[in-house]
C-alpha positions in Angstrom: 28.0 55.9 43.7 25.9 52.8 44.5 26.8 49.7 46.3 25.4 46.5 44.9 26.0 42.8 45.5 26.4 40.1 42.9 24.4 36.9 43.0 26.0 33.4 43.5 26.8 33.2 39.8 28.6 36.6 39.8 25.8 38.5 38.1 25.0 42.1 38.8 21.9 44.1 38.0 22.8 47.5 36.6 19.3 49.0 36.6 16.9 50.3 34.1 19.3 52.8 32.5 21.3 49.8 31.1 18.3 47.6 30.2 18.6 46.1 26.7 21.8 48.0 26.0 25.2 46.7 24.9 28.0 47.4 27.3 31.8 47.0 27.4 33.1 45.5 30.6 36.7 46.5 31.2 38.7 44.9 34.0 41.0 47.7 35.2 42.7 45.6 37.9 41.8 42.9 40.5 39.5 45.3 42.3 38.1 47.6 39.6 35.8 47.2 36.6 34.6 49.9 34.2 31.2 49.5 32.4 30.7 51.6 29.3 27.7 51.9 27.1 28.5 50.9 23.6 27.0 50.5 20.1 28.1 47.7 17.8 28.7 48.3 14.1 28.3 45.2 11.9 31.5 44.2 10.0 29.8 44.6 6.6 29.0 48.3 7.5 32.4 49.2 9.1 33.7 50.4 5.7 31.5 53.5 6.1 32.9 54.3 9.5 36.5 54.0 8.1 35.9 56.0 4.9 35.4 59.7 5.8 34.6 60.8 2.3 31.8 58.2 2.0 30.4 59.0 5.4 30.4 62.7 4.5 28.5 61.9 1.3 25.9 59.8 3.1 25.5 62.6 5.7 25.0 65.2 3.0 22.5 63.0 1.2 20.5 62.5 4.4 20.4 66.3 5.1 19.3 66.9 1.5 16.6 64.2 1.7 15.3 65.6 4.9 15.1 69.1 3.3 13.1 67.6 0.4 15.9 68.0 -2.1 15.3 64.9 -4.1 16.3 64.0 -7.6 13.7 64.3 -10.3 15.6 61.8 -12.5 15.5 58.1 -11.7 18.8 56.2 -11.3 20.7 55.0 -14.4 21.2 51.4 -13.3 23.0 50.4 -16.5 25.5 53.3 -16.1 25.9 52.5 -12.4 26.6 48.8 -13.1 29.4 49.8 -15.6 
């Protein structure tokens, strides 16, 4: 536990560990605040977080790509568009 003092504008320096990070500041009550490190997912990418089957397919594809298991056939854009 560390004691810190806010400046005249109510700002508080959290230290290097929190530098350039996104945090959630949760007011617990009038005397307590919780600060949690967070990551933000853009709205346009949220579908992947919400779709477990798609997320699993992407994960499998990444594992296969790292292992060098790449397709020898190029994509069929016309079929994909249909």
